[in-house]
TORKOL-4160 file (C-alpha; in steps of 0.2 Angstrom, whole numbers, padded with zeros to 4 digits, m for minus):
58
<pt num="1" X="m0070" Y="0033" Z="m0051"/>
<pt num="2" X="m0061" Y="0022" Z="m0064"/>
<pt num="3" X="m0068" Y="0008" Z="m0074"/>
<pt num="4" X="m0062" Y="m0009" Z="m0068"/>
<pt num="5" X="m0064" Y="m0016" Z="m0086"/>
<pt num="6" X="m0053" Y="m0003" Z="m0096"/>
<pt num="7" X="m0046" Y="0010" Z="m0084"/>
<pt num="8" X="m0056" Y="0024" Z="m0091"/>
<pt num="9" X="m0062" Y="0038" Z="m0080"/>
<pt num="10" X="m0077" Y="0042" Z="m0091"/>
<pt num="11" X="m0090" Y="0034" Z="m0079"/>
<pt num="12" X="m0108" Y="0038" Z="m0075"/>
<pt num="13" X="m0118" Y="0033" Z="m0060"/>
<pt num="14" X="m0135" Y="0025" Z="m0066"/>
<pt num="15" X="m0143" Y="0023" Z="m0049"/>
<pt num="16" X="m0138" Y="0021" Z="m0030"/>
<pt num="17" X="m0146" Y="0014" Z="m0014"/>
<pt num="18" X="m0142" Y="0009" Z="0004"/>
<pt num="19" X="m0141" Y="m0008" Z="0011"/>
<pt num="20" X="m0145" Y="m0004" Z="0030"/>
<pt num="21" X="m0144" Y="m0022" Z="0036"/>
<pt num="22" X="m0126" Y="m0024" Z="0028"/>
<pt num="23" X="m0121" Y="m0006" Z="0032"/>
<pt num="24" X="m0116" Y="m0002" Z="0014"/>
<pt num="25" X="m0121" Y="0012" Z="0002"/>
<pt num="26" X="m0120" Y="0005" Z="m0017"/>
<pt num="27" X="m0118" Y="0016" Z="m0033"/>
<pt num="28" X="m0121" Y="0007" Z="m0050"/>
<pt num="29" X="m0109" Y="0013" Z="m0064"/>
<pt num="30" X="m0110" Y="0012" Z="m0083"/>
<pt num="31" X="m0092" Y="0016" Z="m0092"/>
<pt num="32" X="m0095" Y="0027" Z="m0106"/>
<pt num="33" X="m0080" Y="0021" Z="m0115"/>
<pt num="34" X="m0082" Y="0001" Z="m0115"/>
<pt num="35" X="m0100" Y="m0001" Z="m0108"/>
<pt num="36" X="m0095" Y="m0011" Z="m0093"/>
<pt num="37" X="m0106" Y="m0012" Z="m0078"/>
<pt num="38" X="m0101" Y="m0012" Z="m0060"/>
<pt num="39" X="m0105" Y="m0008" Z="m0043"/>
<pt num="40" X="m0096" Y="0003" Z="m0030"/>
<pt num="41" X="m0098" Y="m0002" Z="m0011"/>
<pt num="42" X="m0095" Y="0010" Z="0002"/>
<pt num="43" X="m0098" Y="0007" Z="0022"/>
<pt num="44" X="m0091" Y="m0001" Z="0038"/>
<pt num="45" X="m0074" Y="0006" Z="0035"/>
<pt num="46" X="m0072" Y="m0003" Z="0018"/>
<pt num="47" X="m0073" Y="0002" Z="m0001"/>
<pt num="48" X="m0073" Y="m0010" Z="m0015"/>
<pt num="49" X="m0080" Y="m0014" Z="m0033"/>
<pt num="50" X="m0088" Y="m0028" Z="m0041"/>
<pt num="51" X="m0091" Y="m0031" Z="m0059"/>
<pt num="52" X="m0110" Y="m0035" Z="m0062"/>
<pt num="53" X="m0112" Y="m0035" Z="m0080"/>
<pt num="54" X="m0100" Y="m0040" Z="m0096"/>
<pt num="55" X="m0095" Y="m0025" Z="m0106"/>
<pt num="56" X="m0101" Y="m0023" Z="m0124"/>
<pt num="57" X="m0090" Y="m0030" Z="m0137"/>
<pt num="58" X="m0084" Y="m0018" Z="m0150"/>
């Protein structure tokens, strides 16, 4: 998994949950490099990433 903010592969999974009505498995990630927060959705034959928080200013 790559960070959508900086492209780093140094990300850590913070938590994950199911969305049974929508048919998705969601994993919330934090980038160790820039601090960006994003969700990774998998299910229903699709896979996509949504940015959910601003990255830390350095």
